[in-house]
Backbone as JSON, one array per atom type, in Angstrom:
{
  "sequence": "YTGANIAAIINATLKSFKISAYSLGYFILNNTTNNNAIINALAIKYNFNARYRRLRYAYYIINLTA",
  "N": [[0.84, -1.22, 0.04], [1.45, 1.54, -1.15], [1.89, 5.11, -1.12], [1.72, 6.32, -3.59], [0.26, 4.32, -5.11], [-2.26, 4.33, -3.7], [-2.97, 6.92, -3.99], [-3.45, 6.97, -6.78], [-5.53, 5.3, -6.91], [-7.52, 6.8, -5.44], [-7.58, 9.13, -7.14], [-8.77, 7.93, -9.42], [-11.26, 7.31, -8.42], [-12.22, 9.9, -7.75], [-12.44, 10.96, -10.33], [-14.33, 9.11, -11.42], [-16.6, 9.93, -10.07], [-16.87, 12.37, -11.06], [-15.6, 14.46, -9.74], [-14.03, 17.52, -9.53], [-10.98, 19.54, -9.41], [-11.76, 21.96, -8.55], [-13.99, 21.55, -6.9], [-12.94, 20.06, -4.94], [-12.26, 19.17, -1.54], [-11.16, 19.12, 1.71], [-8.84, 16.78, 3.27], [-9.04, 14.32, 5.64], [-6.96, 12.6, 7.51], [-5.14, 10.01, 9.27], [-1.89, 9.79, 10.95], [-0.09, 8.17, 9.42], [2.83, 7.47, 7.48], [2.49, 7.0, 4.72], [0.35, 8.51, 4.05], [1.16, 11.16, 3.73], [2.52, 10.93, 1.38], [0.31, 10.26, -0.34], [-1.23, 12.62, -0.21], [0.54, 14.57, -1.19], [0.93, 13.57, -3.78], [-1.71, 13.83, -4.88], [-1.89, 16.64, -4.48], [-0.17, 17.59, -6.39], [-1.44, 16.59, -8.73], [-3.87, 17.88, -8.7], [-3.33, 20.49, -8.2], [-3.11, 21.86, -5.73], [-2.36, 23.18, -2.32], [-0.76, 20.98, -0.4], [-0.19, 21.05, 2.33], [-2.16, 22.66, 3.48], [-4.48, 21.42, 2.97], [-4.73, 18.98, 4.17], [-6.03, 17.58, 7.02], [-5.06, 16.75, 10.21], [-4.46, 14.14, 12.75], [-5.94, 14.79, 15.07], [-8.33, 15.84, 13.97], [-9.13, 13.67, 12.61], [-9.83, 11.94, 14.68], [-12.0, 13.26, 15.75], [-13.8, 13.08, 13.59], [-14.2, 10.38, 13.52], [-15.68, 10.05, 15.86], [-17.95, 11.37, 15.39]],
  "CA": [[-0.04, 0.01, 0.04], [2.24, 2.82, -1.18], [1.13, 6.36, -1.34], [1.46, 6.45, -4.98], [-0.83, 3.48, -5.49], [-3.46, 4.74, -3.08], [-3.24, 8.22, -4.72], [-3.99, 6.56, -8.11], [-7.02, 4.81, -6.72], [-8.33, 8.07, -5.07], [-7.88, 9.87, -8.34], [-9.67, 7.26, -10.32], [-12.57, 7.34, -7.75], [-12.7, 11.25, -7.97], [-12.8, 11.0, -11.72], [-15.54, 8.41, -11.73], [-17.71, 10.76, -9.56], [-16.6, 13.71, -11.74], [-15.16, 15.58, -8.79], [-12.96, 18.3, -10.06], [-10.11, 20.21, -8.45], [-12.4, 23.12, -8.04], [-14.92, 21.11, -5.81], [-12.33, 19.18, -3.99], [-12.24, 19.88, -0.28], [-10.07, 18.82, 2.69], [-8.64, 15.33, 3.58], [-8.92, 14.0, 7.01], [-6.18, 11.34, 7.51], [-4.15, 9.84, 10.38], [-0.52, 10.24, 10.82], [0.88, 7.32, 8.8], [3.72, 8.17, 6.53], [2.14, 6.96, 3.32], [-0.71, 9.55, 3.84], [1.86, 12.24, 3.26], [2.75, 10.7, -0.1], [-0.96, 10.38, -1.03], [-1.76, 14.05, -0.37], [1.48, 15.15, -2.09], [0.56, 13.22, -5.22], [-2.88, 14.48, -5.26], [-1.69, 18.03, -4.67], [0.45, 17.79, -7.74], [-2.43, 16.33, -9.74], [-4.99, 18.78, -8.66], [-2.8, 21.8, -8.07], [-3.43, 22.48, -4.44], [-1.23, 23.07, -1.39], [-1.02, 19.85, 0.45], [-0.13, 21.46, 3.84], [-3.39, 23.28, 3.97], [-5.71, 20.54, 2.65], [-4.71, 17.82, 5.0], [-6.28, 17.73, 8.37], [-4.28, 15.67, 10.82], [-4.98, 13.14, 13.51], [-6.94, 15.32, 15.95], [-9.52, 15.95, 13.27], [-9.51, 12.27, 12.19], [-10.53, 11.38, 15.91], [-13.28, 13.93, 15.77], [-14.49, 12.51, 12.51], [-14.58, 8.97, 13.98], [-16.63, 10.08, 16.93], [-19.16, 12.12, 14.89]],
  "C": [[0.89, 1.26, -0.06], [1.35, 3.99, -1.4], [0.77, 6.63, -2.63], [0.19, 5.61, -5.46], [-2.18, 3.9, -4.92], [-3.85, 6.13, -3.75], [-3.92, 7.9, -6.09], [-5.4, 6.07, -8.02], [-8.0, 5.9, -6.31], [-8.6, 8.95, -6.23], [-8.86, 9.2, -9.22], [-11.12, 7.41, -9.61], [-13.04, 8.82, -7.95], [-13.13, 11.46, -9.35], [-14.1, 10.36, -11.99], [-16.77, 9.11, -11.16], [-17.71, 12.2, -10.13], [-16.47, 14.76, -10.76], [-13.92, 16.27, -9.35], [-12.07, 18.94, -8.97], [-10.79, 21.38, -7.79], [-13.34, 22.78, -6.83], [-14.28, 20.22, -4.71], [-12.07, 19.9, -2.68], [-11.03, 19.56, 0.5], [-9.99, 17.24, 2.79], [-8.35, 15.13, 5.02], [-8.2, 12.61, 7.02], [-5.34, 11.23, 8.92], [-2.83, 10.05, 10.08], [0.49, 9.23, 10.25], [1.65, 8.06, 7.74], [3.12, 8.13, 5.06], [1.0, 7.97, 3.04], [-0.08, 10.77, 3.43], [2.07, 12.17, 1.74], [1.43, 10.73, -0.85], [-1.3, 11.8, -1.25], [-0.72, 14.76, -1.26], [1.23, 14.86, -3.46], [-0.63, 13.83, -5.71], [-2.75, 15.96, -5.38], [-1.04, 18.35, -5.97], [-0.64, 17.62, -8.85], [-3.54, 17.31, -9.91], [-4.51, 20.14, -8.3], [-3.37, 22.48, -6.83], [-2.29, 22.35, -3.43], [-1.63, 22.07, -0.34], [-1.06, 20.15, 1.96], [-1.47, 21.95, 4.25], [-4.66, 22.42, 3.64], [-5.68, 19.28, 3.46], [-4.97, 18.16, 6.35], [-5.66, 16.46, 9.11], [-5.04, 14.9, 11.89], [-6.05, 13.61, 14.46], [-8.39, 15.34, 15.22], [-10.08, 14.6, 12.83], [-10.31, 11.65, 13.44], [-11.92, 12.03, 16.03], [-14.21, 13.36, 14.66], [-14.99, 11.06, 12.83], [-15.65, 9.05, 14.98], [-18.0, 10.77, 16.51], [-20.18, 11.1, 14.42]]
}
């Protein structure tokens, strides 16, 4: 499960639902290393700043409890 492989799957899923870079929001992910690679790959593909679009572990926990 490399970041590049997962990013490719996410990209294909976004395309299948016709989600564009304009309508793409934020990503809530835990702190595993491959998540950095995923967001960086998607940031290049969709031209956004990965640092500002990835919400880290605290928000991940809030999402799980909601």
